[in-house]
C-alpha positions in Angstrom: -13.2 1.3 -4.0 -14.0 -2.0 -5.7 -10.9 -1.9 -8.0 -8.6 -1.1 -5.1 -9.9 -4.0 -3.1 -9.6 -6.2 -6.2 -5.9 -5.2 -6.6 -5.2 -5.9 -2.9 -6.8 -9.3 -3.3 -4.8 -9.9 -6.4 -1.6 -9.2 -4.7 -2.4 -11.5 -1.8 -3.3 -14.3 -4.2 -0.2 -13.6 -6.3 2.0 -14.1 -3.2 0.3 -17.4 -2.4 0.5 -18.6 -6.0 4.1 -17.3 -6.0 5.1 -20.3 -3.9 3.8 -22.5 -6.7 5.8 -20.4 -9.2 9.0 -21.1 -7.3 8.3 -24.9 -7.6 7.7 -24.6 -11.4 10.9 -22.5 -11.7 12.9 -25.3 -10.1 11.9 -27.8 -12.8 11.5 -25.4 -15.7 14.7 -23.4 -15.3 17.0 -25.2 -12.9 16.3 -28.9 -13.9 15.4 -27.8 -17.5 12.4 -30.1 -17.8 8.7 -29.6 -18.4 6.9 -31.1 -15.4 3.1 -31.3 -15.8 2.7 -33.0 -12.4 2.0 -29.6 -10.8 -1.6 -29.5 -12.0 -2.3 -32.5 -9.8 0.0 -31.8 -6.9 -1.4 -28.3 -6.5 -4.9 -29.7 -6.1 -3.6 -32.5 -3.9 -2.2 -29.9 -1.5 -5.7 -28.3 -1.3 -7.4 -31.7 -0.9 -5.1 -32.9 1.9 -5.2 -29.8 4.0 -9.0 -29.5 3.6 -9.7 -33.0 4.7 -7.3 -32.8 7.7 -8.7 -29.5 8.9 -12.3 -30.8 8.7 -11.1 -33.9 10.7 -9.9 -31.6 13.4 -6.2 -31.2 12.8 -4.4 -27.9 13.4 -4.3 -26.1 10.0 -0.6 -25.3 10.5 0.3 -28.9 11.1 -1.5 -30.0 8.0 1.2 -28.3 5.9 3.7 -30.9 7.0 1.5 -33.7 5.6 0.8 -31.6 2.5 4.5 -31.3 1.9 4.9 -35.1 2.2 2.1 -35.5 -0.3 3.9 -33.2 -2.7 7.2 -35.0 -2.3 5.4 -38.3 -3.1 3.9 -36.8 -6.3 7.3 -35.7 -7.5 8.9 -39.0 -6.6 6.4 -40.9 -8.7 7.1 -38.7 -11.7 10.8 -38.9 -11.2 10.7 -42.7 -10.8 8.8 -43.2 -14.0 11.2 -40.9 -15.8 14.5 -42.1 -14.5 13.9 -45.8 -13.7 11.2 -46.8 -16.2 12.7 -44.5 -18.9 9.4 -42.8 -19.7 9.7 -39.4 -21.2 9.4 -36.7 -18.5 6.5 -35.0 -20.2 4.5 -38.2 -20.5 5.5 -39.4 -17.0 4.3 -36.1 -15.5 1.0 -36.2 -17.4 0.4 -39.8 -16.2 0.9 -38.7 -12.6 -1.3 -35.7 -13.1 -4.1 -37.8 -14.5 -3.8 -40.3 -11.6 -3.9 -37.5 -9.1 -7.3 -36.4 -10.3 -8.8 -39.7 -9.1 -6.6 -39.8 -6.0 -7.7 -36.3 -4.9 -11.3 -37.3 -5.2 -10.5 -40.4 -3.1 -8.9 -38.3 -0.5 -11.8 -35.9 -0.2 -14.5 -38.5 -0.9 -16.1 -35.9 -3.2 -15.0 -33.2 -5.7 -15.2 -30.4 -3.3 -14.5 -30.0 0.5 -15.6 -26.6 2.0 -13.9 -25.2 5.1 -17.0 -23.6 6.6 -17.0 -23.2 10.4 -13.5 -24.4 10.9 -10.3 -22.6 11.6 -7.7 -22.0 9.0 -4.2 -20.4 9.3 -5.7 -17.2 8.0 -8.7 -17.1 10.5 -6.3 -18.0 13.4 -4.0 -15.1 12.4 -7.0 -12.7 12.3 -8.0 -13.8 15.8 -4.4 -13.4 17.0 -4.4 -9.7 15.8 -7.7 -9.0 17.6 -9.8 -8.9 14.4 -7.9 -5.8 13.2 -7.2 -7.2 9.8 -9.4 -8.9 7.2 -9.0 -12.2 5.4 -7.2 -10.7 2.4 -4.7 -8.9 4.6 -4.1 -12.1 6.6 -3.5 -14.1 3.4 -1.0 -11.4 2.2 1.0 -11.4 5.5 1.1 -15.2 5.9 1.9 -15.7 2.2 4.8 -13.1 2.4 6.3 -14.8 5.4 6.1 -18.3 3.9 7.5 -17.2 0.6 10.3 -15.3 2.3 11.3 -18.4 4.2 11.1 -20.7 1.2 13.3 -18.3 -0.9 15.9 -18.2 1.9 15.9 -22.0 2.1 16.1 -22.4 -1.7 19.0 -19.9 -1.9 20.8 -21.7 0.9 20.2 -25.2 -0.4 21.2 -24.5 -4.0 24.4 -23.0 -2.7 25.3 -26.3 -1.0 27.3 -29.1 -2.8 24.2 -31.2 -3.4 22.1 -28.3 -4.5 24.8 -27.3 -6.9 24.8 -30.8 -8.3 21.0 -30.5 -9.0 21.6 -27.2 -10.8 24.5 -28.7 -12.8 22.2 -31.6 -13.8 19.9 -29.2 -15.5 22.8 -27.4 -17.1 24.8 -30.3 -18.4 23.7 -33.8 -17.3 26.5 -35.7 -19.1 29.2 -33.6 -17.4 27.7 -34.2 -14.0 27.4 -37.9 -14.6 31.0 -38.0 -15.7 32.0 -36.5 -12.4 30.4 -39.5 -10.6 27.1 -37.9 -9.6 23.9 -40.0 -9.8 21.8 -37.8 -12.0 18.8 -40.0 -11.7 18.8 -39.2 -7.9 19.3 -35.5 -8.4 16.4 -35.4 -10.9 14.1 -37.2 -8.5 15.1 -35.0 -5.6 14.5 -31.9 -7.7 11.1 -33.0 -8.8 10.2 -33.9 -5.2 11.2 -30.5 -3.8 9.3 -28.8 -6.7 6.1 -30.6 -6.2 6.4 -30.2 -2.4 6.4 -26.4 -2.8 3.5 -26.6 -5.3 1.4 -28.7 -2.8 2.2 -26.2 -0.1 0.9 -23.4 -2.3 -2.2 -25.4 -3.1 -2.8 -25.8 0.7 -2.4 -22.1 1.4 -4.7 -21.1 -1.5 -7.3 -23.6 -0.3 -7.2 -22.2 3.2 -7.4 -18.7 1.9 -10.4 -19.3 -0.5 -12.2 -21.5 2.0 -12.4 -24.9 0.2 -10.4 -27.6 -1.5 -11.5 -28.6 -5.0 -10.3 -31.3 -7.4 -10.4 -28.8 -10.3 -8.3 -26.0 -8.5 -5.1 -27.1 -10.1 -6.3 -27.0 -13.7 -3.9 -24.8 -15.7 -1.5 -24.4 -12.9 1.5 -25.1 -15.1 0.5 -22.4 -17.5 0.1 -19.8 -14.7 3.5 -20.8 -13.3 5.2 -20.4 -16.7 3.5 -17.1 -17.3 4.6 -15.8 -13.9 8.2 -16.9 -14.5 8.4 -15.3 -17.9 6.8 -12.1 -16.7 9.2 -11.9 -13.8 12.3 -12.6 -16.0 11.3 -10.1 -18.7 10.5 -7.3 -16.3 13.1 -7.8 -13.6 15.7 -9.9 -15.3 18.3 -12.1 -13.5 21.2 -9.7 -13.2 21.9 -10.1 -9.5 22.1 -13.9 -9.2 19.8 -16.6 -8.0 18.3 -14.8 -5.0 17.1 -12.0 -7.3 15.6 -14.4 -9.8 13.6 -16.2 -7.1 12.2 -12.9 -5.9 11.5 -11.8 -9.5 9.4 -14.9 -10.3 7.3 -14.2 -7.2 6.7 -10.6 -8.4 5.9 -12.1 -11.8 3.1 -14.1 -10.1 1.8 -10.9 -8.4 1.9 -9.0 -11.7 0.0 -11.8 -13.4 -2.7 -11.8 -10.8 -3.0 -8.0 -10.9 -3.4 -8.1 -14.7 -6.1 -10.8 -14.4 -8.0 -8.8 -11.7 -7.7 -5.6 -13.7 -9.1 -7.2 -16.8 -12.0 -8.8 -14.8 -12.8 -5.4 -13.4 -13.1 -4.1 -17.0 -15.8 -6.6 -17.7 -14.1 -9.6 -19.1 -15.9 -12.9 -18.4 -14.2 -15.4 -16.1 -14.6 -18.0 -18.8 -12.1 -16.0 -20.9 -9.3 -16.2 -18.4 -7.7 -19.2 -20.1 -7.5 -17.3 -23.4 -6.1 -14.3 -21.6 -3.5 -16.5 -19.9 -2.4 -18.0 -23.2 -2.1 -14.5 -24.7 0.0 -13.3 -21.7 2.3 -16.3 -22.0 2.7 -15.8 -25.8 3.4 -12.1 -25.5 5.9 -12.7 -22.7 7.7 -15.3 -24.7 7.9 -13.1 -27.7 9.4 -10.1 -25.8 13.0 -11.5 -25.8 12.8 -12.2 -29.5 11.7 -8.7 -30.3 14.5 -7.3 -28.0 17.1 -9.3 -29.9 15.8 -8.1 -33.2 15.9 -4.5 -32.0 19.5 -4.9 -30.7 20.6 -6.5 -34.1 19.2 -3.5 -36.0 20.9 -1.1 -33.7 24.2 -2.9 -34.1 23.7 -2.9 -37.9 23.0 0.8 -37.9 26.1 1.6 -35.9 28.3 -0.5 -38.3 30.8 -3.2 -37.4 31.9 -3.2 -33.8 35.5 -3.8 -34.7 35.8 -0.8 -37.1 38.5 1.6 -35.9 37.4 5.2 -35.5 40.4 7.5 -35.8 38.6 10.8 -36.0 38.9 11.5 -32.3 42.7 10.7 -32.2 44.0 12.2 -35.4 46.8 14.0 -33.6 48.1 10.7 -32.1 47.9 9.1 -35.5 49.9 11.9 -37.1 52.6 11.7 -34.5 52.9 8.0 -35.0 53.4 8.5 -38.8 56.1 11.2 -38.2 58.0 8.9 -35.7 58.0 6.1 -38.3 59.3 8.4 -41.0 62.1 9.7 -38.7 63.1 6.1 -38.0 63.4 5.3 -41.7 65.5 8.4 -42.3 68.0 7.4 -39.6 68.4 4.0 -41.2 
């Protein structure tokens, strides 16, 4: 059935884009900054992997150079923010704009197709004896990569330096007072974030069969939507590891919603509008939850009001004891 195939494809793409969502989560939630660099670093990942594969490099090896490219993108934004004292939002926009031209320079043209060359997905299909298709291959590889990245993130942010990065986002002044160079922790956080985003762009490019300079447009909005959806539906009750998994599931749910709506006949040109609506609705859910909880508390009355209806006997015995004490005196 077409809709079933569309849903499977949506899940596979959701997993691949989930790696990007983890990168956005690092800056948006852990560092507590709005990093717009991801629109450019995502496309940079696709551009670098496409060019290197066409030049004959092994598609798996290209991911190393893609990650280096992503680290560089984050370093530029971090340097402008911490050393040149440019606002993080403006610094990331400047990097994003510069990357548009840089990505065209890398590819030599706006689009680089991967026709007739091996990708990680096509190699995995051959390894299984052609028993799976491209969508299934993308899903399996994406799941493996995301699982490895989540495990590494959970380990790293449990270390002393990883905890310093988390503390920088929570209370920068306190961390600086403890002797930690917060400029360095910010730069490192931005570098790791954009490294993961670039890896996601490379995997998406190999999955869809081309690298394009426009493939990163709106990436930050997709990442934020996925994070909010994951947090609203799954919450963060079990710690960091659960939250990291939740945002990936948020990416999958986002892609499923998009695929389902497209199957109903929505034009692809309306996807940006749909994404904006999803983000707006997801952001408003916590507000409505809080209002509902306030109304419930108001209906039940003050929380500190003592209800003695269920222990009337104990109250009566207490009064009698006090009366007997007074009589003795």
